[in-house]
GUZA-382009 format. One line per 5 residues: their letters; for each residue x, y, z of N, C-alpha, C. Coordinates in steps of 0.1 Angstrom, whole numbers, plus 5000, padded with zeros to 4 digits. Example, Ala and Ser with C-alpha at 12.3 -4.5 7.8 and 13.67 -1.06 7.14 Angstrom:
BEGIN
AS	5132:4943:5078:5123:4955:5078:5132:4967:5078 | 5128:4978:5071:5137:4989:5071:5129:5000:5079
END
This chain:
BEGIN
MKKER	7941:1952:3699:7936:1941:3712:7916:1940:3706 | 7916:1927:3706:7901:1926:3705:7893:1927:3717 | 7885:1932:3714:7873:1930:3722:7867:1919:3725 | 7862:1918:3737:7858:1905:3743:7843:1910:3748 | 7834:1910:3739:7819:1920:3742:7810:1908:3750
RTIIL	7808:1913:3763:7794:1904:3767:7783:1915:3772 | 7772:1906:3772:7761:1913:3773:7753:1909:3790 | 7750:1918:3797:7737:1920:3809:7729:1925:3806 | 7714:1925:3812:7705:1928:3816:7699:1932:3829 | 7701:1943:3833:7699:1947:3847:7688:1957:3850
GGGCF	7679:1954:3856:7666:1962:3861:7667:1966:3878 | 7667:1979:3876:7668:1984:3889:7661:1999:3896 | 7649:1996:3889:7635:2005:3892:7637:2016:3877 | 7636:2029:3880:7638:2037:3867:7652:2032:3863 | 7649:2035:3848:7665:2029:3840:7672:2043:3835
WCLEA	7668:2054:3839:7672:2070:3836:7686:2070:3840 | 7686:2066:3854:7698:2071:3864:7708:2055:3862 | 7706:2045:3858:7714:2036:3856:7718:2036:3841 | 7712:2042:3830:7716:2043:3818:7728:2055:3820 | 7725:2065:3825:7734:2075:3821:7750:2071:3835
IFNSL	7748:2063:3844:7759:2059:3849:7768:2049:3843 | 7761:2040:3839:7769:2032:3829:7772:2035:3813 | 7768:2044:3809:7773:2051:3798:7783:2058:3800 | 7784:2064:3816:7798:2071:3814:7812:2063:3816 | 7807:2051:3820:7818:2041:3819:7826:2036:3808
KGVEA	7841:2037:3807:7849:2032:3796:7845:2018:3793 | 7843:2011:3782:7840:2000:3781:7827:1995:3779 | 7814:2004:3784:7802:1999:3788:7794:2005:3780 | 7782:2001:3772:7772:2008:3763:7760:2003:3772 | 7751:2010:3772:7740:2008:3779:7727:2014:3773
TPGYT	7716:2001:3770:7708:2008:3761:7693:2006:3773 | 7685:2014:3773:7671:2014:3784:7661:2009:3774 | 7654:1999:3782:7642:1990:3774:7632:1987:3783 | 7625:1976:3783:7615:1971:3792:7613:1955:3789 | 7612:1947:3798:7612:1932:3798:7599:1929:3808
GGETE	7594:1919:3806:7583:1911:3810:7569:1918:3802 | 7559:1919:3811:7548:1925:3809:7539:1917:3797 | 7528:1925:3793:7518:1920:3785:7516:1927:3772 | 7524:1937:3766:7523:1945:3754:7539:1942:3750 | 7538:1937:3734:7553:1937:3728:7560:1949:3729
NPTYQ	7554:1958:3722:7560:1974:3724:7557:1982:3732 | 7556:1984:3746:7552:1993:3750:7557:2005:3753 | 7547:2018:3754:7554:2029:3754:7558:2032:3766 | 7568:2042:3769:7570:2049:3785:7559:2050:3791 | 7549:2058:3784:7538:2062:3793:7529:2048:3798
EVCKG	7529:2036:3789:7521:2029:3791:7533:2019:3807 | 7543:2021:3803:7548:2014:3814:7550:2019:3828 | 7549:2035:3826:7548:2044:3840:7536:2041:3847 | 7524:2041:3836:7512:2036:3845:7513:2022:3856 | 7521:2014:3851:7525:2003:3859:7513:1995:3857
VRGHT	7505:1993:3847:7492:1985:3846:7496:1974:3837 | 7509:1973:3829:7508:1960:3818:7520:1952:3822 | 7526:1958:3838:7533:1944:3840:7550:1946:3835 | 7553:1956:3826:7565:1953:3823:7579:1960:3835 | 7589:1959:3833:7599:1964:3844:7609:1971:3831
EVVKL	7615:1983:3841:7625:1991:3831:7637:1986:3833 | 7645:1984:3823:7657:1977:3823:7667:1984:3816 | 7680:1984:3816:7692:1988:3809:7698:1973:3804 | 7702:1973:3791:7709:1960:3785:7724:1969:3782 | 7734:1962:3789:7745:1965:3793:7754:1955:3780
IYDTK	7765:1962:3772:7772:1956:3764:7786:1962:3768 | 7793:1950:3775:7806:1956:3778:7820:1949:3774 | 7827:1956:3770:7841:1950:3770:7849:1944:3780 | 7848:1928:3781:7858:1925:3795:7872:1930:3795 | 7875:1934:3789:7885:1934:3787:7892:1950:3790
VISLE	7880:1958:3796:7881:1970:3797:7875:1970:3815 | 7863:1964:3812:7857:1961:3829:7851:1948:3829 | 7850:1947:3844:7847:1929:3844:7833:1932:3849 | 7826:1921:3848:7814:1918:3854:7814:1923:3871 | 7823:1917:3878:7823:1920:3890:7822:1934:3893
KILEL	7828:1945:3884:7829:1959:3889:7815:1963:3885 | 7809:1955:3875:7799:1965:3872:7785:1961:3879 | 7787:1947:3886:7777:1946:3893:7780:1950:3906 | 7791:1953:3912:7793:1958:3924:7789:1977:3924 | 7791:1981:3911:7786:1995:3910:7769:1994:3907
FFQMH	7763:1981:3907:7747:1982:3902:7742:1981:3916 | 7749:1973:3927:7743:1974:3935:7748:1986:3948 | 7755:1992:3946:7759:2006:3951:7746:2017:3948 | 7740:2015:3937:7729:2022:3930:7719:2016:3937 | 7716:2005:3934:7702:2000:3934:7698:1990:3948
NPITI	7691:1991:3957:7689:1982:3969:7678:1970:3965 | 7679:1958:3958:7667:1953:3953:7659:1949:3967 | 7662:1950:3979:7652:1950:3990:7643:1959:3992 | 7646:1975:3987:7638:1983:3991:7623:1976:3978 | 7611:1979:3983:7598:1975:3976:7594:1990:3971
NRQGN	7590:1989:3955:7585:1995:3947:7593:2013:3950 | 7605:2013:3951:7613:2025:3956:7628:2025:3950 | 7630:2034:3942:7644:2036:3940:7651:2048:3942 | 7661:2051:3951:7662:2065:3953:7649:2075:3955 | 7650:2084:3944:7636:2093:3947:7624:2091:3936
DIGT	7626:2080:3931:7618:2071:3923:7608:2061:3933 | 7592:2065:3932:7586:2059:3942:7574:2053:3931 | 7571:2035:3933:7560:2029:3928:7565:2021:3917 | 7560:2011:3910:7560:1999:3909:7564:2004:3895
END
């Protein structure tokens, strides 16, 4: 069976939890990273300081024959509340 691979980038506060949960799903590969900001290749320490404008994200590559985008988004919004400003679970800050 040929894989049908798609990519989506999701930002939900700290990427550590998102990465761990999505990597545990069959048909999903999650890679943490950053988007936006002023530095082309920021370090984790620079991003954590919140002074360069980056957002932590996970890039998901998923097989649509194994898991749907709808399921991925359902799980994402169970983990992340987008209307909670500067907070994701126990993580506080920009």
